[in-house]
C-alpha positions in Angstrom: 0.0 0.0 0.0 1.2 3.5 -0.9 1.8 5.7 2.2 2.2 8.9 0.2 -0.4 11.6 0.8 -1.0 13.7 -2.3 0.2 17.3 -2.1 -3.4 18.5 -2.9 -4.6 16.8 0.2 -2.0 18.6 2.3 -2.9 21.8 0.7 -6.7 21.5 1.3 -6.4 20.0 4.8 -6.3 23.3 6.8 -9.3 24.6 4.9 -11.6 21.6 5.7 -10.3 20.2 9.0 -10.8 22.6 11.8 -9.1 22.7 15.1 -10.6 20.4 17.7 -13.7 21.9 19.3 -15.6 19.8 21.9 -18.8 21.8 21.2 -19.0 19.9 17.9 -18.7 16.5 19.4 -21.5 14.3 20.7 -21.9 14.3 24.5 -20.6 10.8 24.9 -17.3 11.7 23.3 -16.5 14.8 25.4 -13.9 12.8 27.4 -12.3 11.2 24.3 -10.9 14.1 22.2 -9.1 12.0 19.7 -12.2 10.0 18.8 -14.4 13.1 19.1 -12.3 15.1 16.7 -11.7 12.1 14.4 -15.4 11.3 14.1 -16.3 14.9 13.5 -13.6 15.3 10.8 -14.7 12.0 9.1 -18.3 13.1 9.1 -17.4 16.5 7.6 -15.3 14.7 4.9 -18.1 12.3 4.1 -20.5 15.3 3.7 -18.0 17.1 1.5 -17.6 14.0 -0.7 -21.3 13.5 -1.1 -21.8 17.2 -2.0 -19.0 16.9 -4.6 -20.6 13.7 -6.0 -24.1 15.4 -6.1 -22.6 18.4 -7.9 -21.0 16.0 -10.4 -24.3 14.3 -11.1 -26.0 17.6 -11.8 -23.7 18.1 -14.8 -24.3 14.7 -16.3 
């Protein structure tokens, strides 16, 4: 498996992954900042991917 992260991902990362903010996490993850932030970042990435996919379908 390739461990290289494309440069575009590194360029876009600070625009889409915010600093950890416990106010965005579910109550049950308030004591687990790594999982709380990871889950929130994954959710936001999934939403972004779906929005990009939907925008692509509009042009087909």
